[in-house]
LUMVEX-350020 format. One record per atom (N, C-alpha, C): residue in one letter; x, y, z. Coordinates in steps of 0.001 Angstrom, whole numbers, plus 500000, padded with zeros to 6 digits. Example, Ala and Ser with C-alpha at 12.3 -4.5 7.8 and 13.67 -1.06 7.14 Angstrom:
<pavos>
A513190494310507800;A512300495500507800;A513200496700507800;S512850497750507080;S513670498940507140;S512900500030507870;
</pavos>
This chain:
<pavos>
X179083841842635817;X178444841081634756;X178660839579634938;X179849839212635417;X180097837786635669;X179116837229636689;X178827838020637711;X177892837579638734;X176458837608638211;X176089838715637555;X174705838873637103;X174328837803636083;X175241837458635183;X174919836437634191;X175424835058634599;X175861834943635857;X176160833620636390;X175043833079637269;X174157833981637748;X173096833544638661;X171777833141637996;X171513833451636699;X170220833061636133;X169922831571636220;X170967830741636112;X170737829300636110;X170215828826637463;X170747829398638529;X170243829111639870;X168802829594640004;X168529830820639556;X167189831389639690;X166171830623638842;X166576830204637648;X165674829422636791;X165348828086637450;X166362827443638030;X166145826160638708;X165139826312639840;X165228827408640577;X164281827664641671;X162891827944641116;X162817828746640058;X161522829184639535;X160727828033638925;X161396827150638165;X160646826087637478;X160158825001638428;X160496825118639701;X159944824169640668;X158459824413640888;X157980825644640584;X156564825966640774;X155922826636639568;X156715827083638612;X156185827807637456;X156639827087636189;X155750826953635218;X156097826279633974;X157114827099633191;X157950826450632368;X158949827188631588;X158343828277630719;X157198828008630089;X156602829004629198;X156123830220629982;X155601829996631182;X155173831120632024;X156367831900632533;X157441831213632853;X158640831885633347;X159217832815632281;X159295832343631036;X159808833197629958;X158903834407629770;X157587834179629821;X156643835285629669;X156839836326630765;X156924835902632004;X157062836843633110;X158412837567633056;X159459836849632715;X160792837470632658;X160848838538631574;X160285838259630404;X160325839242629327;X159414840433629627;X158282840191630269;X157379841291630621;X158063842240631604;X158679841671632637;X159357842505633634;X160472843313632987;X161288842643632175;X162378843348631506;X161880844426630567;X160802844135629820;X160260845116628884;X159687846328629606;X159028846112630735;X158452847225631486;X159524848201631966;X160740847715632136;X161840848580632570;X162564849209631386;X162839848416630343;X163682848899629258;X162940849712628206;X161668849420627972;X160931850179626951;X160854851663627307;X160484852041628550;X160492853471628877;X161870854109628735;X162929853356629088;X164285853891628941;X164612854104627467;X164239853140626623;X164489853269625191;X163714854441624609;X162485854641625060;X161682855766624588;X162300857092625018;X162751857157626266;X163341858393626782;X164635858744626058;X165387857737625650;X166648857960624934;X166430858182623436;X165205857965622977;X164929858075621547;X165504856923620754;X165649855756621373;X166276854606620717;X165277853638620100;X164001853805620382;X163026852831619898;X162651853087618438;X162361854324618101;X161963854651616724;X163047854287615706;X164345854609615946;X165372854230614967;X165535852718614816;X165093851948615808;X165230850495615711;X164105849851614906;X162972850521614796;X161802849937614134;X162054849530612679;X162787850318611873;X163027849889610486;X163779848559610370;X164435848153611423;X165217846908611400;X164418845746611985;X163099845832612011;X162277844889612782;X162430843444612322;X162679843231611042;X162799841846610565;X164019841154611177;X165167841833611151;X166365841236611742;X166279841202613267;X165597842178613840;X165397842157615294;X164523840969615678;X163520840658614849;X162666839508615122;X163470838210615078;X164373838091614096;X165210836889614019;X166172836833615197;X166771837978615522;X167649838044616688;X166903837662617961;X165684838136618104;X164871837816619280;X164626836327619385;X164358835692618256;X164070834254618262;X165263833451618771;X166481833802618296;X167653832990618633;X168342833426619917;X168069834644620385;X168768835144621572;X167889835153622813;X166562835199622637;X165658835308623780;X164570834236623753;X163691834303622770;X162470833502622779;X162740832005622861;X163572831493621979;X163843830054621959;X164789829616623079;X165970830242623237;X166905829739624256;X166396829873625681;X165681830942626017;X165199831088627382;X164196830001627734;X163383829604626759;X162458828493627018;X163212827174627132;X164161826932626228;X164899825666626245;X165693825501627542;X166326826570628023;X167070826495629279;X166128826164630433;X164989826844630484;X164028826611631565;X163509825184631521;X163224824679630324;X162721823313630194;X163795822293630546;X165034822542630114;X166120821603630397;X166416821515631883;X166262822629632599;X166573822632634022;X165514821916634861;X164456821447634235;X163545820541634930;X164229819205635199;X165269818901634406;X165971817622634545;X167456817775634848;X168072818840634372;X169506819050634608;X169730819985635781;X170874819865636422;X171223820791637490;X171571822147636887;X171446823188637696;X171750824532637206;X173228824665636854;X174086824042637642;X175526824155637395;X175922823454636096;X175375822257635850;X175700821541634619;X175172822299633402;X173998822897633528;X173443823691632438;X174387824828632061;X174867825550633058;X175771826671632788;X177077826197632164;X177600825071632631;X178858824564632082;X178689824160630620;X177544823571630275;X177312823172628890;X177155824388627980;X176500825441628483;X176318826648627677;X177650827355627449;X178652827036628253;X179981827613628042;X180574827202626703;X179935826252626016;X180403825852624688;X180057826881623629;X179259827908623976;X178812828899622989;X179960829532622195;X181052829998622843;X182135830615622042;X182737829668621009;X182783828379621332;X183330827419620376;X182419827289619159;X181112827254619412;X180158827209618302;X180268828483617473;X180454829620618160;X180589830885617454;X181787830902616519;X182901830330616956;X184094830278616107;X183837829410614877;X183175828274615072;X182857827393613941;X181947828117612948;X180904828777613459;X179994829505612579;X180705830647611864;X181581831338612588;X182336832416611964;X183226831912610842;X183819830751611067;X184670830157610038;X183841829726608832;X182680829107609071;X181834828611607985;X181244829749607164;X180970830874607806;X180353832004607108;X181376832984606562;X182658832705606773;X183695833548606208;X183959834824606967;X183417834943608189;X183634836178608953;X184852836098609857;X185479834952609916;X186656834793610782;X187755834115609985;X188784834873609616;X189881834317608836;X191130834086609675;X191028834278610983;X192194834107611866;X192126832736612534;X192074831684611726;X191880830338612269;X193184829567612131;X194114829819613083;X195414829172613012;X195415827894613837;X196595827281613943;X196711826007614646;X196368826142616132;X196737827278616732;X196430827476618159;X194930827495618396;X194195828216617570;X192746828300617743;X192085826961617452;X192602826235616470;X192060824908616176;X192249823978617358;X193446824035617986;X193706823194619152;X192788823598620307;X192598824907620505;X191686825370621546;X190271824896621304;X189846824895620041;X188511824422619697;X188353822945620044;X189362822153619702;X189313820716619996;X189284820470621501;X190148821168622242;X190192821005623693;X188847821379624313;X188255822475623845;X186973822900624388;X185871821893624152;X185799821355622956;X184765820373622660;X185001819060623402;X186268818721623644;X186555817557624486;X186017817792625896;X186194819029626398;X185651819368627709;X184145819217627762;X183459819672626714;X182005819507626663;X181634818028626621;X182392817247625845;X182118815812625759;X182303815133627115;X183325815563627854;X183540815010629198;X182367815358630106;X181901816604630021;X180750817023630831;X179538816158630550;X179239815968629271;X178054815199628897;X178241813731629242;X179406813190628894;X179625811756629094;X179647811325630542;X180139812178631435;X180295811796632830;X179210812355633746;X178346813236633226;X177366813875634107;X175925813777633625;X175698813366632398;X174341813311631855;X173928811859631653;X172818811464632286;X172310810113632112;X171587809996630778;X171308808753630372;X170675808511629073;X169309809188629012;X168557809146630108;X167210809727630094;X167228811255630032;X168391811854630286;X168490813309630265;X169224813830629035;X169483812947628063;X170183813387626863;X169363814410626081;X168035814290626149;X167182815261625472;X167371816654626039;X167484816746627363;X167714818035627998;X169080818591627608;X170093817719627547;X171419818163627116;X171377818650625668;X170564817976624843;X170394818421623466;X169758819799623392;X168822820081624300;X168221821410624348;X169279822472624628;X170186822172625558;X171247823134625878;X172199823279624696;X172402822202623941;X173203822306622730;X172585823283621732;X171260823227621587;X170567824181620713;X170711825603621240;X170686825753622565;X170860827073623168;X172232827636622811;X173268826809622907;X174622827266622576;X174689827721621121;X173999827013620222;X173983827407618815;X173254828745618651;X172105828873619339;X171346830127619265;X172164831306619773;X172817831110620920;X173604832199621500;X174806832557620632;X175250831637619786;X176352831936618869;X175857832665617619;X174619832407617210;X174055833064616026;X173699834512616330;X173205834771617549;X172768836119617910;X173808837197617639;X175039837048618133;X176060838079617865;X176371838254616387;X176272837185615592;X176494837322614155;X175450838243613525;X174197838109613962;X173134838974613451;X173400840423613857;X173801840617615132;X174093841969615600;X175226842600614796;X176300841851614597;X177493842411613957;X177314842626612459;X176399841883611825;X176261841978610372;X175030842773609929;X173959842714610712;X172704843290610243;X172147844405611130;X172643844549612343;X172038845506613265;X173040846514613816;X174121846729613095;X175135847664613582;X174622849105613613;X173660849436612762;X173148850804612713;X171952851016613641;X171468849953614278;X170329850077615179;X170816850353616594;X170162851250617332;X170570851528618719;X170385850295619605;X171415849903620360;X171352848655621136;X170187848594622117;X169926849664622861;X168848849629623845;X167501849457623154;X167354850081621996;X166124849903621230;X165956848471620756;X167054847857620323;X167009846463619884;X166613845545621038;X167247845736622194;X166952844879623347;X165516845076623816;X165054846327623834;X163678846587624255;X162689845848623355;X162901845929622043;X162018845224621119;X162144843713621266;X163350843241621558;X163552841799621696;X162945841241622975;X162516842095623874;X161782841653625059;X160275841789624853;X159865842821624123;X158438843017623863;X157883841894622984;X158605841528621935;X158113840531620994;X157841839175621648;X158789838594622398;X158476837305623035;X157421837417624127;X157339838576624788;X156283838758625782;X154914838635625130;X154776839194623922;X153512839095623194;X153261837664622728;X154302837030622170;X154156835671621635;X153837834664622737;X154500834807623881;X154316833841624968;X153092834145625839;X152455835296625631;X151346835693626500;X150220834646626573;X149716834123625447;X148609833160625547;X148942831921626383;X150088831285626084;X150475830091626839;X150944830451628238;X151672831545628352;X152180831955629664;X151055832229630645;X150042832922630199;X148908833237631076;X148061832009631364;X147893831135630354;X147065829942630558;X147733828910631449;X149075828997631594;X149802828046632437;X150204828652633787;X149590829758634148;X149871830322635466;X149512829319636558;X150306829209637609;X149988828266638691;X148657828602639351;X147968827583639816;X146647827777640430;X146740828528641753;X147865828406642433;X148070829118643698;X149292830019643577;X149340831037644412;X150490831942644399;X151746831170644802;X152801831225643983;X154022830483644310;X154645830973645608;X155515830155646202;X156219830568647424;X157047831831647207;X157395832464648299;X158126833732648230;X159452833589647500;X160173832484647739;X161482832337647106;X161355832190645586;X160245831621645120;X160021831500643680;X159703832868643080;X158857833638643742;X158533834990643277;X159785835866643254;X160625835703644268;X161869836474644317;X162785836082643163;X162854834791642859;X163695834332641753;X163206834912640429;X161887834926640209;X161329835482638973;X161613836978638887;X161428837686640005;X161693839121640016;X163142839439639711;X164056838687640310;X165482838914640065;X165854838609638618;X165246837575638054;X165508837252636651;X165114838408635740;X163930838972635989;X163435840030635133;X164151841349635332;X164375841719636586;X164951843041636885;X166471843033636746;X167125842115637454;X168594842123637521;X169227841426636317;X168790840200636049;X169446839383635020;X168998839716633612;X167992840559633463;X167533840954632133;X167711842457631930;X166905843282632604;X166938844733632366;X168271845355632763;X168651845197634019;X169902845796634490;X171103845176633783;X171043843874633523;X172162843192632878;X172449843773631502;X171411843981630702;X171624844524629366;X172158845945629426;X171634846759630335;X172122848131630464;X173600848147630845;X173985847316631805;X175377847267632244;X176291846707631164;X175795845715630432;X176635845077629425;X176968846049628302;X175978846841627877;X176262847818626832;X177179848920627353;X177043849276628622;X177960850252629220;X179369849676629285;X179483848395629581;X180787847735629632;X181443847717628263;X180651847402627236;X181187847372625878;X181674848756625474;X180898849798625835;X181307851160625502;X182594851551626226;X182827850981627385;X184001851342628190;X185258850596627753;X185146849290627529;X186346848487627265;X186353847832625887;X185249847948625143;X185199847327623829;X184637845924623884;X184132845415622751;X183469844107622731;X184397842941622989;X185671843070622599;X186593841944622776;X186891841714624251;X187278842773624953;X187631842627626369;X186402842341627222;X185222842726626724;X183997842450627470;X183684840960627520;X184225840180626571;X183928838754626538;X184637837978627635;X185437838644628458;X186108837949629563;X185097837330630517;X183865837847630521;X182844837271631401;X182560835820631053;X182861835428629811;X182624834047629391;X183416833067630245;X184575833495630740;X185412832612631536;X184823832366632927;X184101833348633447;X183719833324634862;X182256832944635096;X181370833242634139;X179949832927634327;X179706831496634792;X180262830478634102;X179998829103634523;X180529828803635922;X181666829416636281;X182218829185637618;X181279829726638689;X180678830896638436;X179706831462639372;X178509830533639508;X177990830067638370;X176833829172638397;X177157827864639118;X178358827345638878;X178770826100639538;X178854826290641045;X179479827381641483;X179621827643642916;X178264827826643587;X177361828555642943;X176035828781643526;X175226827497643576;X175293826710642514;X174540825460642493;X174994824482643560;X176309824398643743;X176856823467644731;X176565823938646154;X176732825229646426;X176592825731647801;X175137825956648215;X174307826459647296;X172939826820647670;X171910825730647365;X172152824950646313;X171191823898645945;X171718822501646223;X172906822414646798;X173530821115647129;X173683820223645897;X173953820847644751;X174173820062643544;X175554819416643617;X175713818226643027;X176989817510643159;X178113818170642372;X179284818196642961;X180491818652642267;X181280817404641896;X181078816947640667;X181667815689640234;X183045815906639622;X183794814826639516;X185096814892638863;X184922815272637403;X183878814733636769;X183614815057635370;X183356816533635168;X182628817158636111;X182344818587636002;X183632819394636134;X184482819001637092;X185734819718637291;X186664819589636103;X186834818362635599;X187729818139634459;X187176818813633201;X185866818650632977;X185257819244631789;X185368820752631792;X185113821373632932;X185190822829633017;X186624823305632832;X187582822583633390;X188988822951633225;X189389822907631746;X188951821876631036;X189264821772629611;X188606822893628817;X187369823251629187;X186681824343628508;X187425825660628716;X187897825896629941;X188645827122630219;X189937827182629406;X190648826065629326;X191881826024628529;X191558826289627061;X190500825651626583;X190109825860625191;X189730827301624914;X188990827925625846;X188605829327625682;X189830830234625648;X190795829948626514;X192012830766626557;X192751830692625227;X192914829474624708;X193627829306623442;X192848829911622277;X191522829858622391;X190672830321621303;X190603831842621220;X190621832499622372;X190388833946622392;X191644834765622646;X192763834132623008;X193982834887623293;X194470835574622030;X194767836848622163;X195222837626621019;X196604837167620592;X196734836898619317;X198021836439618796;X199040837572618828;X200273837227619178;X201345838232619197;X201958838347617811;X202278839550617421;X202853839793616101;X204248840362616263;X205237839731615684;X206601840255615810;X206703841646615219;X207431842513615900;X207593843897615458;X208919844037614715;X208853844629613538;X210076844828612752;X210978845827613462;X212303845761613255;X213222846659613954;X212900848131613758;X212473848530612553;X212217849944612298;X210777850339612590;X210018849412613160;X208598849670613359;X208315849821614853;X207583850826615210;X207210851026616602;X206041850109616966;X206021849571618168;X204896848746618597;X203599849562618584;X202530848903618184;X201236849557618171;X200610849488619564;X200127850589620059;X199470850654621367;X197982850862621147;X197187849949621643;X195745850051621453;X195156851029622457;X194460852019621974;X193825853020622846;X192436852551623235;X192125852680624506;X190805852286625008;X190184853465625725;
</pavos>
């Protein structure tokens, strides 16, 4: 999962060199839907998800339709590695939203310090790597981080009774329909190069359809908390691929900012230790 969700930024950067962002989102969602809808139908997961269509529509907007377009548009100006590093701010936004909405009451001094360190890391990334003319693109990625933080809140509060594969299948069908008019009208006049077609195919098949199937299998195996470890590694994968394959610069600001984000994530997500009373046996978590 760290690899699969670390490579989309590289693939998006390659794809938008010849395909418009709106067309890329349309093609990616169509490919993913063509794979996941039959699977959802075969599992009987689509019909039980339909009654939840209103919340699925909102989830689709903040998790797929809006952020996938914003990332594609931002990467017209930002490097793939910097984009991934900025999106690493998502867990910090999630903690703030959880605190504001009352869903997270475990906000101690350690987590507050981790939050501050993480946001300092993001500030270093923006301040040392984003030019004034590209601040709009950085703002787009900021909106993406907010969207990606809202999505899990919707899942955990409003869609717990809906089958996950059915939810994901619907969340790919809806944007495919919405983006169809613009996506089709902005198709390139000539067939894109092979490497661009390959990037689009990999985005749809590997980074969308297969990724969601594997991620839900991972959650079922180790639980949602331990599954979030991918957050630590995704940006590193994107950074390594961008530097080695696209010759993107590895700046001091990127290194320092990413290091601060990692420290902040560790402090923010590390499970607090609880002293055990003498007469009390330690609790062992079963997985």
